[in-house]
N, C-alpha and C positions, 0 to 999 in steps of 0.2 A: 504493500500500499504505500502510495507516494502523495503526501499532503504538502501543499503549498501553502506557505505562511506570507501574508502580505502585510507589511507595516507600514504606517502612516504617521507622518511627522506634521506638525504645524509650526510655523515660524512667525512669529510677531517681533515687527521692527519697530522701534521707537526712534524719533528723530528729534534733536533738542537744537535750537538755533538761539544764538545769542546776538542780539542787535545793541552794539554799543554806541553810546553818544559821547560827544566830548565834554569832557570834565566841565568846563565854564558853562556849558547849556544845561539848563534845567530841563528834565523831560517834559514834552507838553503833553497835556491830558486831553482826551477826547470831552468837550463840554456837552455833545449831543447824545453820549451814551448814558443810560439812566443812572448809572453810579459813579461815572466819571473816573472810574480806574483804569480804563483803557489808554495806553499811550499812542501817541502818533508817531509814525516811522515813514520814512522817504519811499516814495513809490519803488524805485529800484530795490530797496531792503525788503518791501513787501512783496515783490515779485518772486525775490529768491525764497522766503520763507512759504510762500504760498503755492509756488509753482506755476503760478500764472505768469503771462507776457505782461511787460510794463505797459504796452500799449492797451491791453484789455483793461488795466487798473486806470489808465487815464480816460478810457471810454466810461467806464463806470463814474468817474469824477465828473465828467461832462454831463453823464445823464442824472447826476444826484442821486445815484445808487448806494454809494458808499459816503461815510463821514470823511471830511478832509478840513484844513484849516490853511488858507493862504497867509503866507507871512511877509514881513515888510521886506526882507531880502529876496522876495520871489520864490521861494521854494514852497512845495505844496505836500505836506505830510498827510498822511492817510491813516484812518482807524482800522486796525486789523479786526477787531469785533464786529465791524459793520459789514465785512465781506459776506456774499452770497454763500448758501451751502455748496460744499465740495460735491464732486461727481457721486460719491457714494451716499449723498444726502445729510452727511454731518456737517454740522456748521463748524467753521473756523474760528476758533477762539484763543485768544491770547492767553496763555498760562502765567 
């Protein structure tokens, strides 16, 4: 008697991104989020963290779909907590 055994393994991957800001700059908080605990990051940093293209992020800004804040120096930080749900349906939330 020849029995075949099949083994299955599940792999779970966790990623952690650290977005560092200049020491002299205080982190900007999103004033549109209910708890105002979300910090704002540059669109290119948000693109790296979320896997979205920078152009997509700018489209969402233009459409008013995500929270953002124009600054005096012309930068446009965005709030990660306001991003639409990911492809698997889970919302992207800043930890």
